[in-house]
N, C-alpha and C positions, 0 to 999 in steps of 0.2 A: 578783269575784275578788281583793278585797283585803281587809286585816284589819280585824275588827269595831272592834278597839282601834287608835288611831292620834293623833298629837299634832304640834302645829305651835310650834315655838317662833321668833319673828322677834326679830333681833338688831339693833340700830342700830349703825352702824359712823361711827367718826371719818370727817368730812370728809378727801379725797384718801385715803383706803385704795383698795389695790389689791383691787378686788371677787373679781376670778380666785384671786389667792394666797390671800385667805381663804378661799376655798372650799375649795379644796385643802387647807388648813390644817384648816378644821373637819370634811371627810370621815377626813383621818387621823385627826384625834382620837378621832372617833365610832365608828371602825373595829371597834373592840372588840365596839359594842354590838350591830353588824349579824351576828346568829348566833343560834340558836336558833329559827329563822322570823322573827325581826326584820329589817327593809330599813331602810336610812337614807339620804335624799337632801339634800343640799345647793345650796342655789341662791341667785339673787338675787330679788329681787321687783321690778326694773327695772333695765334694763341687764345687764352680765356676761355669760356665755356666752351661744352661738347656739345654736338647736335642732338635732338631727340626727333623723333621721327615714326607717328601712329598712321597704320594706312587700313581706314575705314572703306568697307565696300558693300554693297549690297545693290540687291535689283529694284529694289522699291526704292524710289527716288526720295520718296516723303519721308522712308525710315533713315535712309542715307542722311538727309538733312539733319533730321531730328539727333541722331546717333552723333556725330560730328560734333552739333552746339552743346550737346551735353558733355560729351568726352571733353572738348576745348575749357569748358567752364569748371569742369573736375580738374584738369591739370591746372588751371589758373591758379587753383586755391594751395598748390604745392609748393613747400619751402625751397628754395634754389633752383627752381625752374623759371623762366624769364621770358619774354618775346615768344609767348604762345599764340599762335595762329593758324587757318587752316586755309586752303587753297579752294574752297568749295564759293565759288564766286556769288556775291550776290544778284539779285535778279536787277537786269536794268532795261529800260523801257527800248524797243527796237522796232521800225519799222519793214514791215514785207510787203511787198509788192508781187503779187501772183497775177500774172499777164495770162491772157486769154488768148490760146493759140489762132483761132479764129480771126478775131480782131487785129492781131500781128500781121497775119498774113496781109488783111487787107490793106497794110500799110507799107506794106512790100518788106517786113522783117520777120525775123524769127522769136521767140522768147528769149533765146541767147542774145542775141543782138539788141533786142529793147532794153535788155539789163545791163549791156556795156554801154549804150547809150547813157542811160542814167548814171552810170558808176563815171563817165567821162566828163559829164556836165559839172557832176559835183566835184569830183576830183581833179577833173584839168587832163590834157593831155597835149603831145606836141605832135602835131600832124605836119609839119614840114618843117625843113631847116635850109634856109635859103642861103644862098653863095653871097657873100660879101667881100667885098676887096681882095678878090682870089680866093679867097678859103672857102673850099665846098664843104657845108654843111656846118661851120663851126659856129652857126647861131642859131639855136632852135629857137622856135616860135611857141610860147607855152599859151594855150588857150582852155579858157573855163568861166563860167557865168560867175557873175558877181555876188560875192559871200554873202554881199549885205541885202540882197533879193531872196535868199533862203534864209528867215528867220523860223519858220516852223514847219511843222508836217504838212500843213496845208501850200506851202510853197510846192513843195513836190508835185502834188497833183497836176500844177498849172505848166509844165514843164512839157517841151515840145519833141516828140521822137517821131520815129518813121523815116522810109527811106524815100521813098516818091511822093509820100504824102505825109504831111507834120501831123499829128494829133496830141491833145494834152495825155497824159499819163493817167490820168483820171479815165479817159475816154476807153483805154485798152487794157487798162489794168484794177483789179479792186488792191488797195492801200488800207492795210490796216494795223495798229499798234500794239503791241504785245510784251509782256514782260520775259526776256528769255536769260539762261546766264551767257557770260560773255564766254567761259571756256567750260569744257567737259572732261574730266579724267576717267580713265578706265584701267581697271588690272583684271586681267584676266576675262576682258570682255563684259566684265561687271561697271557699271558706275561705282566711283571712288573717289575719297578726297583724303589729302595727307594732312597731317595737324604736325606742326613744327615747332620748336622751342628750344632754346639755350638753355644746358645746364651748368648753371655754375657752382655747385656745389662738388667738391673734391672726390666724394664718395657717389663716382654715377651709377655703380651697379645699385645702392641704394636705392636713389632716385629713380631710377627706372622700376625698382622693385615697386616704390610708391604709387608710379603711374599704372603699373600693372594691376596692384590692391584696388587703386581706385576706378579702375576703367571694370573691376569684377563686381563693384560694389553698387555699378549703374542697373544693373540687370535688363542689359540690351536684350531687343527681340533675337529669336534664333536666325532670322534671315539677315541681321548683320554680322560682317566679320571683322573682328579688330587684330591686327598684327601690328607688333611692334618692329622698328625697323631701326637705321641707322646707329647709334653709336650703342644703342642695346644687341643690334643683332650681330655686329662686329665682336664685341663683349662674350656673347655667347657662344658663338663660333671661335672664339679663341681660347675661352676657357675649355669647350670641347676639346681642341687640336690637342691644347698644353696636357690636358687629364690623360689623352691616349697617348702622348709623347711619355709622360713621367712613367704609366703602365708598363711600354713599352723598353721605357730606360730601366726599370726595376726589374722585368724579365730577363736582361741583356746582362744585367750585373750578378743577377743570382747565375746565369750559365755559366759565365765567365769563372767564378769562384767555385763552381762545383767543378769545373775542369782541373784550377788549380789546386784545390783542397783535396779533390778525389772523394769527396764525402757529401751527403745530402743535406745532411743535417746543420753540420758547422756555418756552410753560407745562408742558411735559414736564421741561425743563431746571430749571424751578425746584419743581418735586415730589422732586428728588432731595434738598432739603433735610429732608423728612419721615423719611425713614431716621435722619439726623444726629440728627434731636430723639428718636428711641424709643431710641437709644444712649445718650444723657445720660438719659432717664427710667430705664430698667432699672438701671443703674449708681445713680443717687441711690437707688433701693429696696435695693438691696444694699448699699449703704454705712449708709444707717440703719436695715438689719433691716425695713422693712414690706414686707407682702404686695400682691399687685398684685391687689386687690380693684375691687368695682364703681366705688369712688369715683378711682383710680386710673385706671380706665378713663374714664371720666369728663376725666380730667386730659389721656388723652393726646387726646381728641376735641377738645378746646380748644385743641390745640398745633397740631391741622390748621390753623386760622385763624391763631393768631399768627406759625407759624413761618413759613408762606407769605409772612406780608406782607413779611419783612426779605427776602427773595430777591426780590420783585417791585420792593422800594425798589430794590434794586441793580441790576436789570436792565431796568429802565427807561429809568433814564439811560444805559445801554449801548447801548441799542436809537435811541435819540435820537442819539446819539454816530455811532453807524453810520449814519445816513440823512443824517447831513451829511457822510459820506465818509471817515469814520473807518478805520482797519485794525483788526481785531478785537483784536490787543493793544492796540495806541493808546487804544481804546475802555474797555476792562476797566480800563486803567491810570488814563484819565482819571475814569471813571465811579466807581470803588473809592475813591477819595482823598477825593472830598466825600459818599459815601454811608456809610462806614466809621463817621464819628462820629456820626451820627444814628442808626444801626442799633445800637451800643453803649450809645447812652445809654437807647433805649426799653427794650433788654434789660434793662440793669441797674435803671431804674425800676422795671418789673414785676416784677423779682426781688425787691427790695429791698420791695416792696409786698405778697407772696407771703410774706416770709419770718417774718411771725410766724404765719401759717396753717400753714407748714411745721414749726415747732418745735413747736407744741401743748402747753402747761403743764398739760392736766388731761387726765381720763381720757376726757371725750368727746369730745375733739379729734381722737382718733384717725383719724376718718373722714377729716374735711376733711386732717390732716396729710399723709394719702397723694396727697389730690389735689393741694396745694402743693407736695409736693414732687417728684412727676412734672412737673410744670409749670417747677418750678424748675431741676430737673435738665437736663430737654429743650431748654429755651431757652437754656442756659447753652450746653450743647455745640452746638446748632445755630447758635447766631450766631456761635461762634469757628468752625466750620467752613464756614458757608455763606459768610463771606469768603475762603477758601482754596477748599473742594470745586466751589461753584456755577461761580464764575470758572473754574475747570481745564476743568468739564465742557463749559460753555461755548464756551472757546477749542477744546479738541477736536472740538468737533462744529461750530461753525461755521468753524474753519481745515481741518477736513478735508473739509467740502464746499466750502469755495472751491480747495483742490487738488485734490479729484476734477473739478472742475470746468473747472480749466485743463488738467489730463492727458486730460478728454474733448474741448477744443476743440483741443489738440495732437494729438493721434490724428486729428480730422476733417482738420485742416489737413495731416497728412502723408498720409493718402488721395487728399486731392484732388492733391497735389502729382505722386503716383505716376499717379495718372490722368490728369494733363497737363492738369485742366481749369481750373488757376491763370492768371488772365492776367495779364501781365505790367504792372506798375504803370506808369501813363500818365506821361511824362515833364514836368517843366513848360515850359512854353513859354518859348524863349530870347530874353533882350531884346535886341534888336538895338543892335549895336553904334552909338554915335555917330559 
């Protein structure tokens, strides 16, 4: 399905060159070459763009060819995606030789033997390996017809075949020229085509979403099935697995805190610090222009353990003071003052340690930059807001519970007073006068 004449040019670029930008520049410069049946692709040997794969399948081959052509054209219009092509090979002329079994037997051959004879004549064979200079079989003799005698399909008609009686191919077989595909791909037993391309955009998820939007807008028939594979499938599976891992980690952290604190409410209050971290992480990605990729999701997974620690450090001392008889407001005030400094110090140390990772001075560090940026942004926002939001939630929860308990106690007291079940308090015995 590809052209017989092709060439590959490998260019070594200077260190620090933006590979994606250079690829686009090469494609623009070589665009005039891509005409008259020629196609041009430009990509990197290592690194660079990510692979895009779109699998199109249908039982109707005509619908498959039409849908593949439409999808390929639509993807070609999306910025950041280059080298778009499909493996649905174009039809090429082919000679089909249908041997008459009765005529093949008449010349002492079978259909398969005649087919093998034609192949050997065109491609050649090694019938003997004579012994020369004492070397047995060291010199093969290759035999084939003169290629210059086979210049057109009619030349094959005159080839002589047969075992004990030679006949022209045209006398024992029917030769027809048809247009067929060089290769046929199947997915789940259905004819299929694969559309491939390179994503040069840093936001591969956004590019994949643009591809899906373009496909949805084509209005393809129901007999055609389209599935995004390659980097898109890997990202979808990665996001799903990481999301499931985050839910499990949150559940494990909550169970551990319930065991340590001996309460179901306080661990729930501590988990309020997690949304605060997500706010800072997303804001950091927006400010730096980095995409929410797999490494960023790994950073969010790390934040679950890092951020919760600050809230635990704060509320642990508050609970100790509450057990000593402090009120909610007094315990928060007395517990927040000594714990604010170590919380800020640990957060600042972690941020400074991750800063070189987030800055990313070379091309290969973009993956690590996403992770570092997410952790820094989430830790910054959660640290500042944890010192405010978590105490407020704690105060509202425990203060409200205390007020509710007082209201219920007062209600019970009033009911008992109305029913006359309250006894008058016993009077203290009078001390007799001297």
